[in-house]
ROVEX-983847 format. One record per residue: z, x, y of N, C-alpha, C, O in turn; residue in one letter; residue number from 0. Coordinates in nm, 3 decimals. Atoms other than C-alpha are relative to their C-alpha. Layout:
BEGIN
{pt {Z X Y} {Z X Y} {Z X Y} {Z X Y} "a" NUM}
...
END
This chain:
BEGIN
{pt {-0.061 0.126 -0.042} {4.445 11.530 7.996} {0.096 0.022 0.113} {0.131 0.135 0.148} "g" 0}
{pt {-0.094 -0.004 -0.112} {4.676 11.446 8.278} {0.139 0.036 -0.049} {0.181 -0.010 -0.155} "a" 1}
{pt {-0.138 -0.033 0.031} {5.023 11.597 8.273} {0.092 -0.083 0.085} {0.054 -0.132 0.191} "g" 2}
{pt {-0.098 0.081 -0.072} {5.335 11.416 8.383} {0.130 0.077 0.011} {0.158 0.165 -0.071} "f" 3}
{pt {-0.134 -0.055 -0.015} {5.677 11.515 8.509} {0.089 -0.112 0.053} {0.052 -0.183 0.146} "v" 4}
{pt {-0.096 0.100 -0.048} {5.979 11.289 8.552} {0.096 0.068 0.095} {0.152 0.173 0.063} "a" 5}
{pt {-0.097 -0.052 -0.097} {6.190 11.351 8.858} {0.124 -0.086 -0.007} {0.120 -0.205 0.023} "c" 6}
{pt {-0.126 0.074 0.002} {6.549 11.251 8.808} {0.048 -0.011 0.143} {0.065 0.089 0.212} "c" 7}
{pt {-0.040 0.020 -0.138} {6.658 11.099 9.132} {0.141 -0.050 0.010} {0.198 -0.101 -0.086} "g" 8}
{pt {-0.127 0.062 -0.030} {6.981 11.003 9.287} {0.117 0.095 0.002} {0.124 0.193 -0.072} "g" 9}
{pt {-0.125 -0.072 -0.017} {7.313 11.137 9.393} {0.108 -0.106 0.019} {0.077 -0.221 0.049} "f" 10}
{pt {-0.107 0.100 -0.017} {7.654 10.969 9.412} {-0.006 -0.075 0.133} {0.035 -0.191 0.140} "p" 11}
{pt {0.007 0.067 -0.129} {7.591 10.891 9.779} {-0.132 -0.077 0.018} {-0.154 -0.136 0.124} "d" 12}
{pt {0.126 0.074 -0.004} {7.246 10.740 9.698} {-0.013 -0.084 -0.126} {-0.101 -0.058 -0.208} "q" 13}
{pt {0.007 0.081 0.122} {7.311 10.474 9.434} {-0.132 -0.076 -0.010} {-0.199 -0.101 0.091} "p" 14}
{pt {0.117 0.083 0.029} {7.028 10.280 9.276} {-0.132 0.067 0.039} {-0.224 -0.001 0.085} "k" 15}
{pt {0.122 -0.069 -0.038} {6.766 10.547 9.336} {-0.097 0.018 -0.116} {-0.217 0.037 -0.093} "s" 16}
{pt {0.087 -0.007 0.116} {6.630 10.567 8.981} {-0.077 0.131 -0.014} {-0.037 0.234 0.040} "g" 17}
{pt {0.083 -0.117 0.029} {6.360 10.808 8.864} {-0.146 -0.035 0.025} {-0.185 -0.152 0.030} "m" 18}
{pt {0.143 0.019 -0.023} {5.992 10.859 8.928} {-0.076 0.091 -0.096} {-0.039 0.207 -0.115} "i" 19}
{pt {0.089 -0.077 0.086} {5.722 10.974 8.684} {-0.128 0.026 0.078} {-0.199 -0.067 0.115} "l" 20}
{pt {0.117 -0.040 -0.077} {5.449 11.167 8.864} {-0.109 0.056 -0.091} {-0.079 0.113 -0.196} "y" 21}
{pt {0.110 -0.071 0.063} {5.105 11.277 8.750} {-0.004 0.138 0.063} {-0.012 0.151 0.185} "q" 22}
{pt {-0.006 -0.135 -0.056} {5.114 11.654 8.786} {-0.134 0.045 0.058} {-0.137 0.127 0.149} "t" 23}
{pt {0.129 -0.044 -0.051} {4.740 11.690 8.843} {-0.034 -0.060 0.136} {-0.105 0.002 0.216} "d" 24}
{pt {0.034 0.067 -0.126} {4.722 11.440 9.133} {0.119 -0.015 0.094} {0.101 -0.033 0.215} "s" 25}
{pt {-0.119 0.023 -0.081} {5.082 11.410 9.253} {0.029 -0.147 0.025} {0.122 -0.181 0.097} "g" 26}
{pt {-0.020 0.143 -0.018} {5.051 11.031 9.235} {0.111 -0.052 -0.090} {0.137 0.002 -0.198} "l" 27}
{pt {-0.105 0.063 0.079} {5.333 10.811 9.114} {-0.065 -0.078 -0.114} {-0.153 -0.161 -0.091} "i" 28}
{pt {0.048 0.071 0.119} {5.265 10.689 8.759} {0.088 -0.121 -0.030} {0.038 -0.228 -0.065} "q" 29}
{pt {-0.094 0.106 0.036} {5.581 10.480 8.708} {0.133 0.027 0.068} {0.168 0.142 0.096} "q" 30}
{pt {-0.136 -0.013 -0.053} {5.924 10.412 8.855} {0.095 -0.063 -0.099} {0.062 -0.164 -0.163} "q" 31}
{pt {-0.098 0.043 0.100} {6.234 10.365 8.643} {0.136 -0.024 0.062} {0.179 0.051 0.150} "f" 32}
{pt {-0.140 0.022 -0.033} {6.576 10.215 8.693} {0.036 -0.001 0.146} {0.140 0.052 0.185} "g" 33}
{pt {-0.029 -0.001 -0.144} {6.557 10.154 9.064} {0.126 -0.077 0.034} {0.180 -0.060 0.143} "r" 34}
{pt {-0.123 0.074 -0.025} {6.853 9.919 9.034} {0.115 0.049 -0.086} {0.215 -0.020 -0.103} "n" 35}
{pt {-0.107 -0.055 0.082} {7.061 10.143 8.812} {0.070 0.114 0.074} {0.035 0.147 0.188} "s" 36}
{pt {-0.074 -0.110 -0.062} {7.303 10.424 8.882} {-0.086 0.126 0.003} {-0.185 0.134 -0.069} "v" 37}
{pt {0.075 -0.125 -0.003} {7.179 10.773 8.970} {-0.001 0.068 -0.137} {0.082 0.038 -0.223} "p" 38}
{pt {0.021 -0.066 0.129} {7.064 10.998 8.685} {0.039 0.147 0.009} {0.007 0.215 0.105} "v" 39}
{pt {-0.042 -0.140 0.005} {7.216 11.332 8.586} {-0.111 0.088 -0.058} {-0.141 0.193 -0.003} "r" 40}
{pt {0.106 -0.079 0.063} {6.939 11.457 8.354} {-0.081 -0.089 -0.094} {-0.043 -0.203 -0.121} "c" 41}
{pt {0.088 0.076 0.090} {6.659 11.345 8.121} {-0.079 0.096 -0.087} {-0.091 0.214 -0.055} "a" 42}
{pt {0.087 -0.078 0.087} {6.438 11.467 7.837} {-0.102 -0.093 -0.065} {-0.070 -0.206 -0.101} "d" 43}
{pt {0.108 0.077 0.061} {6.105 11.345 7.697} {0.000 0.011 -0.151} {0.040 0.113 -0.208} "f" 44}
{pt {0.027 -0.004 0.143} {6.031 11.255 7.338} {-0.129 0.079 -0.020} {-0.213 0.085 0.070} "f" 45}
{pt {0.118 -0.086 0.022} {5.767 11.481 7.178} {-0.135 -0.069 0.024} {-0.229 -0.003 0.068} "p" 46}
{pt {0.128 0.069 -0.019} {5.494 11.214 7.194} {-0.025 -0.041 0.145} {-0.134 -0.089 0.177} "d" 47}
{pt {0.016 0.032 -0.142} {5.552 11.161 7.568} {0.003 -0.148 0.033} {-0.020 -0.186 0.147} "g" 48}
{pt {0.000 0.144 -0.022} {5.582 10.784 7.524} {0.133 -0.052 0.055} {0.137 -0.157 0.120} "q" 49}
{pt {-0.132 0.042 -0.044} {5.957 10.763 7.597} {0.079 0.122 0.048} {0.042 0.236 0.021} "m" 50}
{pt {-0.095 -0.106 -0.031} {6.239 10.963 7.747} {0.140 -0.058 0.001} {0.159 -0.180 0.006} "f" 51}
{pt {-0.140 0.039 -0.003} {6.617 10.953 7.745} {0.061 0.059 0.127} {0.031 0.171 0.166} "v" 52}
{pt {-0.067 -0.048 -0.121} {6.833 10.982 8.056} {0.151 -0.018 -0.016} {0.198 -0.094 -0.099} "s" 53}
{pt {-0.146 0.010 -0.006} {7.203 11.028 8.129} {0.039 -0.051 0.137} {0.002 0.008 0.239} "v" 54}
{pt {-0.049 0.053 -0.127} {7.365 10.815 8.396} {0.097 0.097 0.064} {0.179 0.159 -0.005} "d" 55}
{pt {-0.097 -0.079 -0.075} {7.551 11.005 8.665} {0.121 -0.088 0.024} {0.110 -0.196 0.082} "f" 56}
{pt {-0.121 0.078 -0.017} {7.909 10.885 8.661} {0.111 0.088 0.055} {0.128 0.202 0.012} "s" 57}
{pt {-0.115 -0.073 -0.053} {8.209 10.993 8.862} {0.123 -0.018 -0.087} {0.223 0.050 -0.068} "l" 58}
{pt {-0.112 0.022 0.091} {8.436 10.861 8.587} {-0.005 0.106 -0.109} {-0.110 0.127 -0.170} "r" 59}
{pt {-0.004 -0.110 0.096} {8.545 11.142 8.357} {-0.014 -0.044 -0.145} {-0.044 0.039 -0.231} "q" 60}
{pt {0.005 0.045 0.139} {8.547 10.926 8.043} {-0.122 -0.086 -0.030} {-0.120 -0.166 -0.123} "n" 61}
{pt {0.115 0.087 0.020} {8.206 10.769 8.071} {-0.127 0.081 -0.014} {-0.150 0.177 0.058} "e" 62}
{pt {0.131 -0.060 0.018} {7.867 10.869 7.945} {-0.095 -0.104 -0.056} {-0.070 -0.157 -0.164} "g" 63}
{pt {0.095 0.100 0.047} {7.571 10.636 7.912} {-0.138 0.065 -0.012} {-0.190 0.122 0.084} "i" 64}
{pt {0.134 -0.048 0.027} {7.242 10.739 7.754} {-0.092 -0.120 0.001} {-0.061 -0.223 -0.060} "l" 65}
{pt {0.097 0.110 -0.005} {6.938 10.521 7.827} {-0.135 0.049 -0.050} {-0.180 0.159 -0.017} "r" 66}
{pt {0.136 -0.028 0.047} {6.602 10.514 7.649} {-0.096 -0.078 0.088} {-0.074 -0.195 0.118} "l" 67}
{pt {0.098 0.060 -0.090} {6.299 10.443 7.868} {-0.139 0.006 -0.060} {-0.176 0.106 -0.123} "w" 68}
{pt {0.140 0.004 0.039} {5.942 10.340 7.788} {-0.083 0.046 0.120} {-0.075 -0.014 0.227} "d" 69}
{pt {0.077 -0.056 -0.112} {5.704 10.548 8.002} {-0.108 -0.095 0.051} {-0.134 -0.099 0.171} "c" 70}
{pt {0.109 0.089 -0.041} {5.425 10.287 8.006} {0.050 -0.118 0.082} {-0.010 -0.153 0.184} "a" 71}
{pt {-0.048 0.122 -0.067} {5.633 9.985 8.111} {0.102 0.029 0.110} {0.119 -0.053 0.201} "s" 72}
{pt {-0.106 -0.029 -0.096} {5.908 10.158 8.311} {0.130 -0.070 -0.031} {0.222 -0.068 0.050} "g" 73}
{pt {-0.118 0.078 0.037} {6.164 9.947 8.126} {0.094 0.079 -0.092} {0.050 0.162 -0.171} "q" 74}
{pt {-0.099 -0.055 0.092} {6.486 10.053 7.955} {-0.014 -0.074 -0.132} {-0.019 -0.197 -0.134} "s" 75}
{pt {0.016 0.062 0.132} {6.450 9.992 7.581} {0.121 0.022 -0.089} {0.118 -0.015 -0.207} "v" 76}
{pt {-0.121 -0.019 0.077} {6.797 10.092 7.468} {0.104 0.075 0.080} {0.074 0.142 0.179} "g" 77}
{pt {-0.110 -0.064 -0.070} {7.137 10.217 7.573} {0.110 0.032 -0.101} {0.134 -0.044 -0.194} "m" 78}
{pt {-0.114 -0.039 0.081} {7.428 10.402 7.411} {0.112 0.040 0.093} {0.091 0.119 0.184} "v" 79}
{pt {-0.118 -0.044 -0.073} {7.777 10.433 7.555} {0.063 0.111 -0.082} {0.120 0.086 -0.188} "k" 80}
{pt {-0.055 -0.115 0.071} {7.885 10.780 7.451} {0.151 0.004 0.017} {0.203 -0.025 0.124} "a" 81}
{pt {-0.146 -0.008 -0.005} {8.250 10.828 7.367} {0.043 0.143 0.031} {0.127 0.201 -0.039} "d" 82}
{pt {-0.034 -0.136 -0.040} {8.271 11.160 7.541} {0.021 0.003 0.151} {-0.023 -0.087 0.223} "e" 83}
{pt {-0.026 -0.013 -0.142} {8.384 11.278 7.880} {-0.124 0.045 0.074} {-0.183 0.148 0.040} "k" 84}
{pt {0.108 -0.034 -0.093} {8.112 11.282 8.146} {-0.112 0.080 -0.065} {-0.111 0.203 -0.063} "a" 85}
{pt {0.115 -0.066 0.062} {7.790 11.359 7.962} {-0.072 0.083 0.105} {-0.101 0.035 0.215} "v" 86}
{pt {0.062 -0.093 -0.093} {7.627 11.660 8.126} {-0.145 0.030 -0.033} {-0.223 0.063 0.056} "q" 87}
{pt {0.134 -0.038 0.041} {7.311 11.715 7.925} {-0.047 -0.082 -0.119} {0.034 -0.138 -0.194} "t" 88}
{pt {0.059 0.075 0.110} {7.073 11.551 7.680} {-0.127 0.071 -0.043} {-0.200 0.126 0.039} "v" 89}
{pt {0.120 -0.064 0.054} {6.799 11.682 7.452} {-0.050 -0.081 -0.119} {0.028 -0.119 -0.207} "k" 90}
{pt {0.063 0.067 0.113} {6.555 11.507 7.217} {-0.041 0.107 -0.100} {-0.097 0.210 -0.062} "v" 91}
{pt {0.040 -0.097 0.103} {6.501 11.687 6.886} {-0.152 0.003 -0.012} {-0.219 -0.094 0.022} "t" 92}
{pt {0.146 -0.013 0.010} {6.147 11.816 6.815} {-0.068 -0.109 -0.083} {-0.184 -0.141 -0.059} "p" 93}
{pt {0.060 0.107 0.081} {6.090 11.543 6.553} {0.015 -0.138 0.066} {-0.040 -0.236 0.016} "d" 94}
{pt {-0.017 0.125 -0.073} {6.196 11.272 6.804} {0.089 -0.102 -0.069} {0.091 -0.218 -0.028} "g" 95}
{pt {-0.083 0.094 0.076} {6.442 11.115 6.557} {0.146 0.000 0.041} {0.223 -0.088 0.001} "k" 96}
{pt {-0.139 -0.011 -0.043} {6.765 11.224 6.721} {0.007 0.044 0.147} {-0.086 0.104 0.202} "r" 97}
{pt {-0.029 -0.043 -0.136} {6.915 11.278 7.064} {0.134 0.073 -0.004} {0.230 0.023 -0.062} "v" 98}
{pt {-0.124 -0.076 -0.010} {7.178 11.543 7.131} {0.055 -0.015 0.141} {-0.019 -0.011 0.238} "l" 99}
{pt {-0.063 0.009 -0.131} {7.428 11.502 7.413} {0.121 0.092 0.003} {0.188 0.113 -0.098} "s" 100}
{pt {-0.115 -0.088 -0.019} {7.690 11.736 7.553} {0.078 -0.043 0.122} {0.020 -0.079 0.225} "g" 101}
{pt {-0.084 0.046 -0.110} {7.984 11.651 7.773} {0.107 0.099 0.039} {0.117 0.209 -0.017} "g" 102}
{pt {-0.107 -0.085 -0.050} {8.279 11.794 7.959} {0.111 0.023 -0.102} {0.196 0.109 -0.082} "l" 103}
{pt {-0.100 -0.022 0.105} {8.490 11.763 7.643} {-0.038 0.119 -0.087} {0.038 0.155 -0.178} "d" 104}
{pt {0.041 -0.118 0.075} {8.296 12.063 7.506} {-0.068 -0.030 -0.132} {-0.097 0.063 -0.207} "g" 105}
{pt {0.063 0.037 0.127} {8.140 11.871 7.217} {-0.147 -0.033 0.018} {-0.190 -0.077 0.125} "r" 106}
{pt {0.138 0.044 0.006} {7.780 11.816 7.123} {-0.007 -0.111 -0.103} {0.043 -0.096 -0.215} "i" 107}
{pt {0.013 0.113 0.091} {7.698 11.481 6.965} {-0.146 -0.022 -0.034} {-0.235 0.002 0.047} "r" 108}
{pt {0.136 0.026 0.049} {7.395 11.387 6.760} {-0.014 -0.150 -0.025} {0.063 -0.208 -0.102} "c" 109}
{pt {0.024 0.144 0.010} {7.262 11.032 6.790} {-0.130 -0.023 -0.078} {-0.237 0.018 -0.035} "w" 110}
{pt {0.118 0.031 0.080} {7.025 10.913 6.518} {-0.062 -0.128 0.053} {0.007 -0.228 0.073} "k" 111}
{pt {0.071 0.116 -0.055} {6.761 10.672 6.648} {-0.061 -0.082 -0.112} {-0.098 -0.029 -0.217} "l" 112}
{pt {0.067 0.088 0.096} {6.623 10.373 6.464} {-0.147 0.029 0.002} {-0.203 0.067 0.106} "k" 113}
{pt {0.145 -0.022 0.009} {6.266 10.407 6.342} {-0.076 -0.108 0.072} {-0.199 -0.106 0.075} "d" 114}
END
């Protein structure tokens, strides 16, 4: 089957750049995400490849926003405002039921997702 890779796009000087999901076998764009949102720091796919979670890039030290995205529609399907300083990384657990986030405060948080 076709493989995909999400390219996290955007830098503080390029707001509203969003992300692009490419087909790795053809190099064609499969989907675009969040073109009207803030730049993205990082992202991780769910094990089934149907969704991914991203972290907004923020210059504010006390802000971290995690967004859930549907790969088929390109739409955001959920958001969490993390109560940690500048989220730096995000990882979906192998079972796809939780998301881990880490920030500049040195803590790792575990977010349980609804079924």
